[in-house]
N, C-alpha and C positions, 0 to 999 in steps of 0.2 A: 496536404502533406501526408505521405504514406509512411506509416511506421512499421518497423520490423515486427514479426510475429510475437516475440516475447514482450516487446514494449506495449503492443495492443492489449495483451492479457494482463501484464503486470501493473501498468499505471492505473487503470480503473479500480483494481482491487486494493491499491494502496493509497487511496484517497479517503479521508475521514468520513465524508458523507455516505460512502457506500455501505459500511457496516452500521451506520446510524439508522438506516431505513429498516433493516430487520430488527434492530434493537427496539425501535419505536413500536413496530408491529408486535413484538413479543410482549412488551409492557402493556400495550393496549388490549391484547387478548389473554393476558395473564398466563402465558406459556413460559415457564421459567427457563427452559433449555435454550430458547432462541436468544434472549438477551445475554445469557451466559456465553454463548458462542460468539456473539457480536462483541462482547467486552474483551474476550481473548483476542479477537481479530484486531480491535483497536489497540490493545497492548502491543501486539505484534508490529503494527504500524509505528507506534511510539518508539519501540526498541530499534526498529530499522532507522528511524530518523536520528535517534541518539547515537547510533553507530556510524552515521554518515551516509547511509544508503537512502536515496531519495527517488523521486520520479525519474524514469529513464528518458534520455534523449535519443534521437534517431541515430546518432553517431556510434552508439554501442553501449554495452552494459556499464562500462566504467564512467560514463558521462551522466551525471545526475543533476537535478536542480539545486543540490547542496554542494556541488563541486565534483572534481575528479576523485575516483576511488581506485584502489589497487596500486600495484607497484609502478613507480615512475619508469617510463621507457627511455632507454639511453640511446 
């Protein structure tokens, strides 16, 4: 399945394991900036989910794994 450009970039960045890797690395190396950025990233993902924005489907931006978003088309 070939995904549109935005979907290819957006979906991997909005999955929880993606920011968990740098957070783990930051804790392991005692670099405080890296886990801080990763926690902000995780919060961003959480806010997106709370507002109803989810992983995008190939059909378009308004189609997510949490349901349709945006104005209903008449």
